[in-house]
mmCIF file of the C-alpha atoms, coordinates in Angstrom:
data_MODEL
# 
_entry.id   MODEL 
# 
loop_
_atom_site.group_PDB 
_atom_site.id 
_atom_site.type_symbol 
_atom_site.label_atom_id 
_atom_site.label_alt_id 
_atom_site.label_comp_id 
_atom_site.label_asym_id 
_atom_site.label_entity_id 
_atom_site.label_seq_id 
_atom_site.pdbx_PDB_ins_code 
_atom_site.Cartn_x 
_atom_site.Cartn_y 
_atom_site.Cartn_z 
_atom_site.occupancy 
_atom_site.B_iso_or_equiv 
_atom_site.pdbx_formal_charge 
_atom_site.auth_seq_id 
_atom_site.auth_comp_id 
_atom_site.auth_asym_id 
_atom_site.auth_atom_id 
_atom_site.pdbx_PDB_model_num 
ATOM 1   C CA . MET A 1 1   ? 120.578 88.491  87.344 1.00 0.00 ? 1   MET A CA 1 
ATOM 2   C CA . THR A 1 2   ? 118.815 89.034  84.029 1.00 0.00 ? 2   THR A CA 1 
ATOM 3   C CA . ALA A 1 3   ? 115.034 88.874  83.848 1.00 0.00 ? 3   ALA A CA 1 
ATOM 4   C CA . ALA A 1 4   ? 115.275 85.811  81.631 1.00 0.00 ? 4   ALA A CA 1 
ATOM 5   C CA . GLY A 1 5   ? 117.725 84.251  84.080 1.00 0.00 ? 5   GLY A CA 1 
ATOM 6   C CA . ALA A 1 6   ? 115.303 84.799  86.939 1.00 0.00 ? 6   ALA A CA 1 
ATOM 7   C CA . ALA A 1 7   ? 112.595 83.170  84.865 1.00 0.00 ? 7   ALA A CA 1 
ATOM 8   C CA . ARG A 1 8   ? 114.757 80.166  84.081 1.00 0.00 ? 8   ARG A CA 1 
ATOM 9   C CA . ALA A 1 9   ? 115.812 79.812  87.715 1.00 0.00 ? 9   ALA A CA 1 
ATOM 10  C CA . ALA A 1 10  ? 112.171 79.681  88.795 1.00 0.00 ? 10  ALA A CA 1 
ATOM 11  C CA . GLY A 1 11  ? 110.953 77.445  85.986 1.00 0.00 ? 11  GLY A CA 1 
ATOM 12  C CA . ALA A 1 12  ? 111.606 73.899  84.941 1.00 0.00 ? 12  ALA A CA 1 
ATOM 13  C CA . VAL A 1 13  ? 112.415 74.610  81.295 1.00 0.00 ? 13  VAL A CA 1 
ATOM 14  C CA . GLY A 1 14  ? 115.919 74.286  79.912 1.00 0.00 ? 14  GLY A CA 1 
ATOM 15  C CA . ALA A 1 15  ? 117.865 77.357  78.886 1.00 0.00 ? 15  ALA A CA 1 
ATOM 16  C CA . GLY A 1 16  ? 117.901 76.281  75.237 1.00 0.00 ? 16  GLY A CA 1 
ATOM 17  C CA . SER A 1 17  ? 114.121 76.108  74.896 1.00 0.00 ? 17  SER A CA 1 
ATOM 18  C CA . PRO A 1 18  ? 111.739 78.984  74.128 1.00 0.00 ? 18  PRO A CA 1 
ATOM 19  C CA . LEU A 1 19  ? 110.722 81.187  77.044 1.00 0.00 ? 19  LEU A CA 1 
ATOM 20  C CA . ARG A 1 20  ? 107.297 80.059  78.225 1.00 0.00 ? 20  ARG A CA 1 
ATOM 21  C CA . ILE A 1 21  ? 104.849 82.957  78.434 1.00 0.00 ? 21  ILE A CA 1 
ATOM 22  C CA . ALA A 1 22  ? 101.362 83.443  79.861 1.00 0.00 ? 22  ALA A CA 1 
ATOM 23  C CA . VAL A 1 23  ? 99.410  86.449  78.608 1.00 0.00 ? 23  VAL A CA 1 
ATOM 24  C CA . PHE A 1 24  ? 96.759  87.972  80.877 1.00 0.00 ? 24  PHE A CA 1 
ATOM 25  C CA . ALA A 1 25  ? 94.026  89.893  79.037 1.00 0.00 ? 25  ALA A CA 1 
ATOM 26  C CA . SER A 1 26  ? 90.436  91.005  79.560 1.00 0.00 ? 26  SER A CA 1 
ATOM 27  C CA . GLY A 1 27  ? 89.357  92.600  76.281 1.00 0.00 ? 27  GLY A CA 1 
ATOM 28  C CA . SER A 1 28  ? 89.821  92.417  72.535 1.00 0.00 ? 28  SER A CA 1 
ATOM 29  C CA . GLY A 1 29  ? 93.383  91.114  72.766 1.00 0.00 ? 29  GLY A CA 1 
ATOM 30  C CA . SER A 1 30  ? 95.106  93.198  70.106 1.00 0.00 ? 30  SER A CA 1 
ATOM 31  C CA . ASN A 1 31  ? 98.398  93.131  72.037 1.00 0.00 ? 31  ASN A CA 1 
ATOM 32  C CA . PHE A 1 32  ? 97.968  89.377  72.556 1.00 0.00 ? 32  PHE A CA 1 
ATOM 33  C CA . GLN A 1 33  ? 97.554  88.955  68.791 1.00 0.00 ? 33  GLN A CA 1 
ATOM 34  C CA . ALA A 1 34  ? 100.491 91.248  68.001 1.00 0.00 ? 34  ALA A CA 1 
ATOM 35  C CA . LEU A 1 35  ? 102.777 89.333  70.352 1.00 0.00 ? 35  LEU A CA 1 
ATOM 36  C CA . ALA A 1 36  ? 101.692 85.946  69.023 1.00 0.00 ? 36  ALA A CA 1 
ATOM 37  C CA . GLU A 1 37  ? 102.301 87.076  65.449 1.00 0.00 ? 37  GLU A CA 1 
ATOM 38  C CA . ALA A 1 38  ? 105.688 88.613  66.315 1.00 0.00 ? 38  ALA A CA 1 
ATOM 39  C CA . ILE A 1 39  ? 106.804 85.369  67.964 1.00 0.00 ? 39  ILE A CA 1 
ATOM 40  C CA . ARG A 1 40  ? 105.652 83.405  64.938 1.00 0.00 ? 40  ARG A CA 1 
ATOM 41  C CA . ASP A 1 41  ? 106.998 85.735  62.253 1.00 0.00 ? 41  ASP A CA 1 
ATOM 42  C CA . THR A 1 42  ? 110.169 87.297  63.676 1.00 0.00 ? 42  THR A CA 1 
ATOM 43  C CA . GLY A 1 43  ? 111.863 84.486  65.548 1.00 0.00 ? 43  GLY A CA 1 
ATOM 44  C CA . ILE A 1 44  ? 111.448 85.674  69.137 1.00 0.00 ? 44  ILE A CA 1 
ATOM 45  C CA . PRO A 1 45  ? 112.710 82.704  71.227 1.00 0.00 ? 45  PRO A CA 1 
ATOM 46  C CA . ALA A 1 46  ? 109.480 82.413  73.194 1.00 0.00 ? 46  ALA A CA 1 
ATOM 47  C CA . GLU A 1 47  ? 106.090 80.748  73.050 1.00 0.00 ? 47  GLU A CA 1 
ATOM 48  C CA . ILE A 1 48  ? 102.726 81.742  74.470 1.00 0.00 ? 48  ILE A CA 1 
ATOM 49  C CA . ARG A 1 49  ? 101.694 78.707  76.446 1.00 0.00 ? 49  ARG A CA 1 
ATOM 50  C CA . LEU A 1 50  ? 98.593  80.125  78.104 1.00 0.00 ? 50  LEU A CA 1 
ATOM 51  C CA . LEU A 1 51  ? 96.013  82.904  77.999 1.00 0.00 ? 51  LEU A CA 1 
ATOM 52  C CA . VAL A 1 52  ? 94.530  83.935  81.351 1.00 0.00 ? 52  VAL A CA 1 
ATOM 53  C CA . CYS A 1 53  ? 91.233  85.819  81.025 1.00 0.00 ? 53  CYS A CA 1 
ATOM 54  C CA . ASP A 1 54  ? 88.621  86.964  83.524 1.00 0.00 ? 54  ASP A CA 1 
ATOM 55  C CA . LYS A 1 55  ? 85.858  87.513  80.931 1.00 0.00 ? 55  LYS A CA 1 
ATOM 56  C CA . PRO A 1 56  ? 84.564  84.401  79.144 1.00 0.00 ? 56  PRO A CA 1 
ATOM 57  C CA . ALA A 1 57  ? 82.952  86.475  76.369 1.00 0.00 ? 57  ALA A CA 1 
ATOM 58  C CA . ALA A 1 58  ? 86.062  88.573  75.631 1.00 0.00 ? 58  ALA A CA 1 
ATOM 59  C CA . ARG A 1 59  ? 87.287  88.568  72.034 1.00 0.00 ? 59  ARG A CA 1 
ATOM 60  C CA . VAL A 1 60  ? 90.779  87.611  73.194 1.00 0.00 ? 60  VAL A CA 1 
ATOM 61  C CA . VAL A 1 61  ? 89.428  84.138  74.056 1.00 0.00 ? 61  VAL A CA 1 
ATOM 62  C CA . GLN A 1 62  ? 88.396  83.696  70.427 1.00 0.00 ? 62  GLN A CA 1 
ATOM 63  C CA . ARG A 1 63  ? 91.818  84.903  69.284 1.00 0.00 ? 63  ARG A CA 1 
ATOM 64  C CA . ALA A 1 64  ? 93.521  82.329  71.495 1.00 0.00 ? 64  ALA A CA 1 
ATOM 65  C CA . GLU A 1 65  ? 91.302  79.557  70.154 1.00 0.00 ? 65  GLU A CA 1 
ATOM 66  C CA . SER A 1 66  ? 92.085  80.507  66.554 1.00 0.00 ? 66  SER A CA 1 
ATOM 67  C CA . LEU A 1 67  ? 95.818  80.470  67.359 1.00 0.00 ? 67  LEU A CA 1 
ATOM 68  C CA . GLY A 1 68  ? 95.605  77.128  69.154 1.00 0.00 ? 68  GLY A CA 1 
ATOM 69  C CA . ILE A 1 69  ? 96.677  78.622  72.488 1.00 0.00 ? 69  ILE A CA 1 
ATOM 70  C CA . PRO A 1 70  ? 95.102  77.132  75.642 1.00 0.00 ? 70  PRO A CA 1 
ATOM 71  C CA . ALA A 1 71  ? 93.068  79.502  77.805 1.00 0.00 ? 71  ALA A CA 1 
ATOM 72  C CA . PHE A 1 72  ? 92.355  79.567  81.520 1.00 0.00 ? 72  PHE A CA 1 
ATOM 73  C CA . VAL A 1 73  ? 89.083  81.513  81.704 1.00 0.00 ? 73  VAL A CA 1 
ATOM 74  C CA . PHE A 1 74  ? 87.520  82.260  85.067 1.00 0.00 ? 74  PHE A CA 1 
ATOM 75  C CA . ARG A 1 75  ? 84.677  84.268  86.574 1.00 0.00 ? 75  ARG A CA 1 
ATOM 76  C CA . PRO A 1 76  ? 85.888  86.376  89.513 1.00 0.00 ? 76  PRO A CA 1 
ATOM 77  C CA . LYS A 1 77  ? 82.432  86.437  91.115 1.00 0.00 ? 77  LYS A CA 1 
ATOM 78  C CA . GLU A 1 78  ? 82.651  82.696  91.643 1.00 0.00 ? 78  GLU A CA 1 
ATOM 79  C CA . TYR A 1 79  ? 85.553  83.202  94.080 1.00 0.00 ? 79  TYR A CA 1 
ATOM 80  C CA . ALA A 1 80  ? 85.531  84.551  97.614 1.00 0.00 ? 80  ALA A CA 1 
ATOM 81  C CA . SER A 1 81  ? 88.429  86.937  96.960 1.00 0.00 ? 81  SER A CA 1 
ATOM 82  C CA . ARG A 1 82  ? 91.103  88.036  94.491 1.00 0.00 ? 82  ARG A CA 1 
ATOM 83  C CA . GLU A 1 83  ? 93.586  85.965  96.431 1.00 0.00 ? 83  GLU A CA 1 
ATOM 84  C CA . ALA A 1 84  ? 91.434  82.867  95.900 1.00 0.00 ? 84  ALA A CA 1 
ATOM 85  C CA . TYR A 1 85  ? 91.335  83.076  92.123 1.00 0.00 ? 85  TYR A CA 1 
ATOM 86  C CA . GLU A 1 86  ? 94.993  84.096  91.947 1.00 0.00 ? 86  GLU A CA 1 
ATOM 87  C CA . THR A 1 87  ? 95.850  80.913  93.840 1.00 0.00 ? 87  THR A CA 1 
ATOM 88  C CA . ASP A 1 88  ? 94.045  78.928  91.129 1.00 0.00 ? 88  ASP A CA 1 
ATOM 89  C CA . ILE A 1 89  ? 95.870  80.918  88.441 1.00 0.00 ? 89  ILE A CA 1 
ATOM 90  C CA . ILE A 1 90  ? 99.248  80.165  90.013 1.00 0.00 ? 90  ILE A CA 1 
ATOM 91  C CA . GLY A 1 91  ? 98.425  76.465  89.953 1.00 0.00 ? 91  GLY A CA 1 
ATOM 92  C CA . ARG A 1 92  ? 97.826  76.648  86.210 1.00 0.00 ? 92  ARG A CA 1 
ATOM 93  C CA . LEU A 1 93  ? 100.958 78.737  85.628 1.00 0.00 ? 93  LEU A CA 1 
ATOM 94  C CA . GLU A 1 94  ? 103.077 76.219  87.494 1.00 0.00 ? 94  GLU A CA 1 
ATOM 95  C CA . ALA A 1 95  ? 101.517 73.330  85.585 1.00 0.00 ? 95  ALA A CA 1 
ATOM 96  C CA . GLU A 1 96  ? 102.501 75.005  82.305 1.00 0.00 ? 96  GLU A CA 1 
ATOM 97  C CA . GLY A 1 97  ? 106.001 75.904  83.526 1.00 0.00 ? 97  GLY A CA 1 
ATOM 98  C CA . ILE A 1 98  ? 105.341 79.599  82.868 1.00 0.00 ? 98  ILE A CA 1 
ATOM 99  C CA . GLU A 1 99  ? 108.456 81.769  83.085 1.00 0.00 ? 99  GLU A CA 1 
ATOM 100 C CA . LEU A 1 100 ? 107.121 85.197  82.118 1.00 0.00 ? 100 LEU A CA 1 
ATOM 101 C CA . ILE A 1 101 ? 103.720 86.838  82.653 1.00 0.00 ? 101 ILE A CA 1 
ATOM 102 C CA . VAL A 1 102 ? 102.732 89.453  80.090 1.00 0.00 ? 102 VAL A CA 1 
ATOM 103 C CA . LEU A 1 103 ? 99.815  91.678  81.098 1.00 0.00 ? 103 LEU A CA 1 
ATOM 104 C CA . ALA A 1 104 ? 97.975  92.913  78.013 1.00 0.00 ? 104 ALA A CA 1 
ATOM 105 C CA . GLY A 1 105 ? 94.850  94.801  78.966 1.00 0.00 ? 105 GLY A CA 1 
ATOM 106 C CA . TYR A 1 106 ? 94.172  92.712  82.064 1.00 0.00 ? 106 TYR A CA 1 
ATOM 107 C CA . MET A 1 107 ? 91.633  94.763  83.999 1.00 0.00 ? 107 MET A CA 1 
ATOM 108 C CA . ARG A 1 108 ? 92.001  93.201  87.436 1.00 0.00 ? 108 ARG A CA 1 
ATOM 109 C CA . LEU A 1 109 ? 93.988  94.489  90.375 1.00 0.00 ? 109 LEU A CA 1 
ATOM 110 C CA . ILE A 1 110 ? 96.767  92.043  91.218 1.00 0.00 ? 110 ILE A CA 1 
ATOM 111 C CA . THR A 1 111 ? 97.591  91.099  94.796 1.00 0.00 ? 111 THR A CA 1 
ATOM 112 C CA . ASP A 1 112 ? 100.825 90.007  96.445 1.00 0.00 ? 112 ASP A CA 1 
ATOM 113 C CA . VAL A 1 113 ? 99.717  86.399  96.016 1.00 0.00 ? 113 VAL A CA 1 
ATOM 114 C CA . LEU A 1 114 ? 100.674 86.719  92.365 1.00 0.00 ? 114 LEU A CA 1 
ATOM 115 C CA . VAL A 1 115 ? 103.158 89.600  92.446 1.00 0.00 ? 115 VAL A CA 1 
ATOM 116 C CA . GLN A 1 116 ? 105.600 88.175  94.975 1.00 0.00 ? 116 GLN A CA 1 
ATOM 117 C CA . PRO A 1 117 ? 106.362 84.821  93.317 1.00 0.00 ? 117 PRO A CA 1 
ATOM 118 C CA . TYR A 1 118 ? 106.561 86.427  89.875 1.00 0.00 ? 118 TYR A CA 1 
ATOM 119 C CA . TYR A 1 119 ? 108.343 89.685  90.649 1.00 0.00 ? 119 TYR A CA 1 
ATOM 120 C CA . GLY A 1 120 ? 110.901 90.310  87.924 1.00 0.00 ? 120 GLY A CA 1 
ATOM 121 C CA . ARG A 1 121 ? 108.965 87.894  85.721 1.00 0.00 ? 121 ARG A CA 1 
ATOM 122 C CA . MET A 1 122 ? 105.817 89.964  85.125 1.00 0.00 ? 122 MET A CA 1 
ATOM 123 C CA . ILE A 1 123 ? 105.559 92.932  82.751 1.00 0.00 ? 123 ILE A CA 1 
ATOM 124 C CA . ASN A 1 124 ? 102.828 95.353  81.751 1.00 0.00 ? 124 ASN A CA 1 
ATOM 125 C CA . VAL A 1 125 ? 102.279 97.861  78.951 1.00 0.00 ? 125 VAL A CA 1 
ATOM 126 C CA . HIS A 1 126 ? 100.807 101.278 79.760 1.00 0.00 ? 126 HIS A CA 1 
ATOM 127 C CA . PRO A 1 127 ? 99.603  103.903 77.243 1.00 0.00 ? 127 PRO A CA 1 
ATOM 128 C CA . ALA A 1 128 ? 101.559 106.837 78.710 1.00 0.00 ? 128 ALA A CA 1 
ATOM 129 C CA . LEU A 1 129 ? 105.084 107.924 79.504 1.00 0.00 ? 129 LEU A CA 1 
ATOM 130 C CA . LEU A 1 130 ? 105.279 106.854 83.133 1.00 0.00 ? 130 LEU A CA 1 
ATOM 131 C CA . PRO A 1 131 ? 105.516 108.114 85.792 1.00 0.00 ? 131 PRO A CA 1 
ATOM 132 C CA . ALA A 1 132 ? 103.094 110.581 84.146 1.00 0.00 ? 132 ALA A CA 1 
ATOM 133 C CA . PHE A 1 133 ? 99.436  109.581 83.914 1.00 0.00 ? 133 PHE A CA 1 
ATOM 134 C CA . PRO A 1 134 ? 99.297  106.219 85.699 1.00 0.00 ? 134 PRO A CA 1 
ATOM 135 C CA . GLY A 1 135 ? 96.045  104.333 86.158 1.00 0.00 ? 135 GLY A CA 1 
ATOM 136 C CA . VAL A 1 136 ? 92.968  104.312 83.963 1.00 0.00 ? 136 VAL A CA 1 
ATOM 137 C CA . ASN A 1 137 ? 92.164  106.710 81.114 1.00 0.00 ? 137 ASN A CA 1 
ATOM 138 C CA . ALA A 1 138 ? 95.834  107.615 80.635 1.00 0.00 ? 138 ALA A CA 1 
ATOM 139 C CA . ILE A 1 139 ? 95.306  108.874 77.093 1.00 0.00 ? 139 ILE A CA 1 
ATOM 140 C CA . ARG A 1 140 ? 92.447  111.131 78.146 1.00 0.00 ? 140 ARG A CA 1 
ATOM 141 C CA . GLN A 1 141 ? 94.554  112.342 81.084 1.00 0.00 ? 141 GLN A CA 1 
ATOM 142 C CA . ALA A 1 142 ? 97.349  113.374 78.708 1.00 0.00 ? 142 ALA A CA 1 
ATOM 143 C CA . LEU A 1 143 ? 95.001  115.226 76.369 1.00 0.00 ? 143 LEU A CA 1 
ATOM 144 C CA . ASP A 1 144 ? 93.236  117.014 79.220 1.00 0.00 ? 144 ASP A CA 1 
ATOM 145 C CA . TYR A 1 145 ? 96.558  118.074 80.714 1.00 0.00 ? 145 TYR A CA 1 
ATOM 146 C CA . GLY A 1 146 ? 97.715  119.534 77.419 1.00 0.00 ? 146 GLY A CA 1 
ATOM 147 C CA . THR A 1 147 ? 101.033 117.717 77.267 1.00 0.00 ? 147 THR A CA 1 
ATOM 148 C CA . LYS A 1 148 ? 102.868 117.769 73.930 1.00 0.00 ? 148 LYS A CA 1 
ATOM 149 C CA . LEU A 1 149 ? 104.067 114.168 74.142 1.00 0.00 ? 149 LEU A CA 1 
ATOM 150 C CA . ALA A 1 150 ? 102.266 110.902 74.712 1.00 0.00 ? 150 ALA A CA 1 
ATOM 151 C CA . GLY A 1 151 ? 103.626 107.421 74.423 1.00 0.00 ? 151 GLY A CA 1 
ATOM 152 C CA . VAL A 1 152 ? 103.976 103.888 75.700 1.00 0.00 ? 152 VAL A CA 1 
ATOM 153 C CA . THR A 1 153 ? 105.783 102.373 78.688 1.00 0.00 ? 153 THR A CA 1 
ATOM 154 C CA . VAL A 1 154 ? 106.655 98.733  79.295 1.00 0.00 ? 154 VAL A CA 1 
ATOM 155 C CA . HIS A 1 155 ? 107.422 98.122  82.960 1.00 0.00 ? 155 HIS A CA 1 
ATOM 156 C CA . PHE A 1 156 ? 107.872 95.373  85.490 1.00 0.00 ? 156 PHE A CA 1 
ATOM 157 C CA . VAL A 1 157 ? 104.946 94.875  87.866 1.00 0.00 ? 157 VAL A CA 1 
ATOM 158 C CA . ASP A 1 158 ? 105.589 95.566  91.538 1.00 0.00 ? 158 ASP A CA 1 
ATOM 159 C CA . GLY A 1 159 ? 102.065 95.652  92.946 1.00 0.00 ? 159 GLY A CA 1 
ATOM 160 C CA . GLY A 1 160 ? 101.667 99.441  92.808 1.00 0.00 ? 160 GLY A CA 1 
ATOM 161 C CA . MET A 1 161 ? 99.653  101.446 90.286 1.00 0.00 ? 161 MET A CA 1 
ATOM 162 C CA . ASP A 1 162 ? 101.904 101.346 87.205 1.00 0.00 ? 162 ASP A CA 1 
ATOM 163 C CA . SER A 1 163 ? 104.861 101.971 89.505 1.00 0.00 ? 163 SER A CA 1 
ATOM 164 C CA . GLY A 1 164 ? 107.311 99.184  88.647 1.00 0.00 ? 164 GLY A CA 1 
ATOM 165 C CA . PRO A 1 165 ? 110.776 99.577  87.108 1.00 0.00 ? 165 PRO A CA 1 
ATOM 166 C CA . ILE A 1 166 ? 110.640 100.842 83.534 1.00 0.00 ? 166 ILE A CA 1 
ATOM 167 C CA . LEU A 1 167 ? 111.875 98.472  80.844 1.00 0.00 ? 167 LEU A CA 1 
ATOM 168 C CA . ALA A 1 168 ? 111.142 100.462 77.680 1.00 0.00 ? 168 ALA A CA 1 
ATOM 169 C CA . GLN A 1 169 ? 109.466 103.684 76.560 1.00 0.00 ? 169 GLN A CA 1 
ATOM 170 C CA . ARG A 1 170 ? 108.615 105.290 73.253 1.00 0.00 ? 170 ARG A CA 1 
ATOM 171 C CA . ALA A 1 171 ? 107.219 108.801 72.809 1.00 0.00 ? 171 ALA A CA 1 
ATOM 172 C CA . ILE A 1 172 ? 104.960 110.209 70.106 1.00 0.00 ? 172 ILE A CA 1 
ATOM 173 C CA . GLU A 1 173 ? 104.062 113.836 69.505 1.00 0.00 ? 173 GLU A CA 1 
ATOM 174 C CA . ILE A 1 174 ? 100.478 114.894 70.127 1.00 0.00 ? 174 ILE A CA 1 
ATOM 175 C CA . ARG A 1 175 ? 99.112  116.680 67.081 1.00 0.00 ? 175 ARG A CA 1 
ATOM 176 C CA . GLU A 1 176 ? 97.228  119.981 67.245 1.00 0.00 ? 176 GLU A CA 1 
ATOM 177 C CA . ASP A 1 177 ? 94.033  118.358 65.951 1.00 0.00 ? 177 ASP A CA 1 
ATOM 178 C CA . GLU A 1 178 ? 94.437  115.150 67.986 1.00 0.00 ? 178 GLU A CA 1 
ATOM 179 C CA . SER A 1 179 ? 91.320  113.398 69.208 1.00 0.00 ? 179 SER A CA 1 
ATOM 180 C CA . GLU A 1 180 ? 91.219  110.710 71.856 1.00 0.00 ? 180 GLU A CA 1 
ATOM 181 C CA . GLU A 1 181 ? 90.301  108.191 69.162 1.00 0.00 ? 181 GLU A CA 1 
ATOM 182 C CA . SER A 1 182 ? 93.171  109.106 66.844 1.00 0.00 ? 182 SER A CA 1 
ATOM 183 C CA . LEU A 1 183 ? 95.731  109.197 69.654 1.00 0.00 ? 183 LEU A CA 1 
ATOM 184 C CA . THR A 1 184 ? 94.498  105.853 70.971 1.00 0.00 ? 184 THR A CA 1 
ATOM 185 C CA . GLU A 1 185 ? 94.959  104.301 67.532 1.00 0.00 ? 185 GLU A CA 1 
ATOM 186 C CA . ARG A 1 186 ? 98.491  105.684 67.217 1.00 0.00 ? 186 ARG A CA 1 
ATOM 187 C CA . ILE A 1 187 ? 99.445  104.538 70.711 1.00 0.00 ? 187 ILE A CA 1 
ATOM 188 C CA . HIS A 1 188 ? 98.137  101.036 70.053 1.00 0.00 ? 188 HIS A CA 1 
ATOM 189 C CA . ALA A 1 189 ? 100.336 100.856 66.958 1.00 0.00 ? 189 ALA A CA 1 
ATOM 190 C CA . VAL A 1 190 ? 103.356 101.710 69.115 1.00 0.00 ? 190 VAL A CA 1 
ATOM 191 C CA . GLU A 1 191 ? 102.357 99.127  71.721 1.00 0.00 ? 191 GLU A CA 1 
ATOM 192 C CA . HIS A 1 192 ? 102.199 96.442  69.046 1.00 0.00 ? 192 HIS A CA 1 
ATOM 193 C CA . GLU A 1 193 ? 105.828 97.156  68.150 1.00 0.00 ? 193 GLU A CA 1 
ATOM 194 C CA . LEU A 1 194 ? 107.369 97.935  71.532 1.00 0.00 ? 194 LEU A CA 1 
ATOM 195 C CA . TYR A 1 195 ? 105.819 95.151  73.615 1.00 0.00 ? 195 TYR A CA 1 
ATOM 196 C CA . PRO A 1 196 ? 107.106 92.283  71.415 1.00 0.00 ? 196 PRO A CA 1 
ATOM 197 C CA . LEU A 1 197 ? 110.504 93.989  71.346 1.00 0.00 ? 197 LEU A CA 1 
ATOM 198 C CA . ALA A 1 198 ? 110.609 94.051  75.153 1.00 0.00 ? 198 ALA A CA 1 
ATOM 199 C CA . VAL A 1 199 ? 109.650 90.370  75.253 1.00 0.00 ? 199 VAL A CA 1 
ATOM 200 C CA . ARG A 1 200 ? 112.434 89.622  72.774 1.00 0.00 ? 200 ARG A CA 1 
ATOM 201 C CA . TRP A 1 201 ? 114.982 91.373  74.994 1.00 0.00 ? 201 TRP A CA 1 
ATOM 202 C CA . ILE A 1 202 ? 113.877 89.283  77.975 1.00 0.00 ? 202 ILE A CA 1 
ATOM 203 C CA . ALA A 1 203 ? 113.802 86.030  76.016 1.00 0.00 ? 203 ALA A CA 1 
ATOM 204 C CA . GLU A 1 204 ? 117.290 86.698  74.669 1.00 0.00 ? 204 GLU A CA 1 
ATOM 205 C CA . GLY A 1 205 ? 118.659 87.388  78.162 1.00 0.00 ? 205 GLY A CA 1 
ATOM 206 C CA . LYS A 1 206 ? 119.423 91.053  77.499 1.00 0.00 ? 206 LYS A CA 1 
ATOM 207 C CA . VAL A 1 207 ? 117.429 92.570  80.375 1.00 0.00 ? 207 VAL A CA 1 
ATOM 208 C CA . GLU A 1 208 ? 119.091 93.116  83.737 1.00 0.00 ? 208 GLU A CA 1 
ATOM 209 C CA . LEU A 1 209 ? 116.903 94.248  86.641 1.00 0.00 ? 209 LEU A CA 1 
ATOM 210 C CA . ASP A 1 210 ? 118.803 95.956  89.456 1.00 0.00 ? 210 ASP A CA 1 
ATOM 211 C CA . GLY A 1 211 ? 116.445 97.610  91.915 1.00 0.00 ? 211 GLY A CA 1 
ATOM 212 C CA . ARG A 1 212 ? 114.640 100.269 89.934 1.00 0.00 ? 212 ARG A CA 1 
ATOM 213 C CA . ARG A 1 213 ? 117.260 100.311 87.201 1.00 0.00 ? 213 ARG A CA 1 
ATOM 214 C CA . VAL A 1 214 ? 116.705 98.223  84.099 1.00 0.00 ? 214 VAL A CA 1 
ATOM 215 C CA . ARG A 1 215 ? 119.646 97.754  81.746 1.00 0.00 ? 215 ARG A CA 1 
ATOM 216 C CA . ILE A 1 216 ? 119.415 96.408  78.214 1.00 0.00 ? 216 ILE A CA 1 
ATOM 217 C CA . ARG A 1 217 ? 122.606 94.617  77.256 1.00 0.00 ? 217 ARG A CA 1 
ATOM 218 C CA . GLU A 1 218 ? 123.850 94.400  73.679 1.00 0.00 ? 218 GLU A CA 1 
# 
C-alpha cells in the first residue's frame, strides 16, 4: 500500500480532498514555514491542519498564528510521562482527522504510543546522509569526521534513532573552507526543497512503503 493510501485508510477524509497534515516542531519553524509556503504556492494536494509544539515561546508558534494554522502547544513538565502527553496529542490528531505527521525540528523523543498508530504516516527530516551521523549535532559530526559529502535525508519514523526507511536523500559537497555555520545554512536550503517534495510524493500517492524499501512511482 502507498503511504498516502495508508493515511487515507486510517483517516476519515475522502480520497479527493487534500491530505491533512500535522507538523511537529520545537524551534524557529523554518521547515514548517517552507512547507506551508510550498503547499500554498506550488499546488501540493495537502493542508497543514495543526502545529504540535512543546515550547510555548518557540518562534514556530508565531509562524503558525500568522498563517492561520491552529496550534496544540503543551508543556511536557505538566505531564507525568511522555506517554501521557502523547495520548493527549493523539486525541487532537484524531479530532483533526490527521493523515500524515511531519516532524520538523521536534526535539522530543517519541514513544510507541505515537509511533505504532502512525507508522507509515510519520516522516522526519535529518541533516545528514543516513545511516551516517544519526542523532544530534549531525552537521558537526560530519565536519569532525572529515567526510567529503553532507546532505539531507527524509525518512519514515520507526521509533529508533533516525533509523526508519529512507524516503529521499540529497547530497551536497563539503567545501574546503566550510564552517559549521555555512554548512548548516546550505543544508537548511536543501531541506526546504526536499521536504516539501517528499510530502508532495506522499500526497499524490506516489510513495510505496514495503518493509525497509521505499519506492517512488511515476
